[in-house]
C-alpha positions, 0 to 999 in steps of 0.5 A: 436842301435837296438837289433838283433831279432830272427824270426820264418818263420813257422806259427803259431808264435807271434813275440811279444813274441820273445826275442831280445837277447840271454843271455845263449848259451848251447848245447845238449850232452851225457855223456861218463863218467862211473859215475856221472858228477855233475851239474856245473862241467867242461866237454870236448868233447871226440867225438860223437855217430856216424859218423853223429855226432848225439850227442857230447860225454862229459867227465870230463875236467881236467887241468892235460894233454892237451887232457882233457883241450884243448877241454874244452867245458863249465859247465854242466847244470844238473847232468848226469849219463853214457849215460845221455843226457843234456845241457852244458852251453858254454857261459852265466850265470849258477845258482844253484851252490856251489860257497862257498869260492869264491867272486863275480868277482873272475875268475874261472879256470879249476881244476882236474876231472871237479872241479873248482878253484876260485880266482887269488891267486889260479890260476893254474901254470905249469905243470897244463894247464891253462883254464879260465872258467868264472867269479863268479857272486854270491858266495853262497853255494846252489845258486851260479852263474858263468858267463861262458866264456871258454878260453883255455891257450896256450903252448909256441909252440902254439904261432904263432911266435914260432917254436920249433924243437927237444926240449931238456932239457936246451934249450933256445929261440932266435929270428932268424929275423922271429920267435922265435926258440929253441937252445941248447946254451951249450956255446957261445953268441948271439944277443937278439931282443933288440940288447944286447949281451947274453953270455951263459956258460954251458947252463947258461946265464952269462952276458947280455951287 
């Protein structure tokens, strides 16, 4: 199968020197952080410089809350100070990083304040927000490398077949024939999706038959 080609329609140009593929995708951004965001740190979009969206504004991403995790964009290609302009790699290889302590093939997760977490054993758990950043392709202190491929995790209520209303402590999920919904089963019984009868006493499941 032939590779897609990039064509320039304004002369002068030489099609023979044009690449037939793109290995890294990156976007121009402006730092909105009152300090330095280091190369390789994870960032999220906070807004833009105007209504026309001239430059996307970025800050350090963090897995502590939804706002700073769900909009994670990628890894910063170069260190930026406040109002500095540079690129964020949203997909592809980023080299020149400190991946010391990781192993090639390790998954990379979003940590706190733009920092990264390596390995399945260190995978963040609730209440931290899970964001997959990419894969370690080289473990090295000065010239480590990560393949960036950001994937944001989901809260339960973000799943397409779950509807939660008026959540309270002790709520459970049940299938109503169309979607999963929450209910506060202080005491009673209901039929699960696989036909079993579940008995609840004081909010605690006491039997499944």
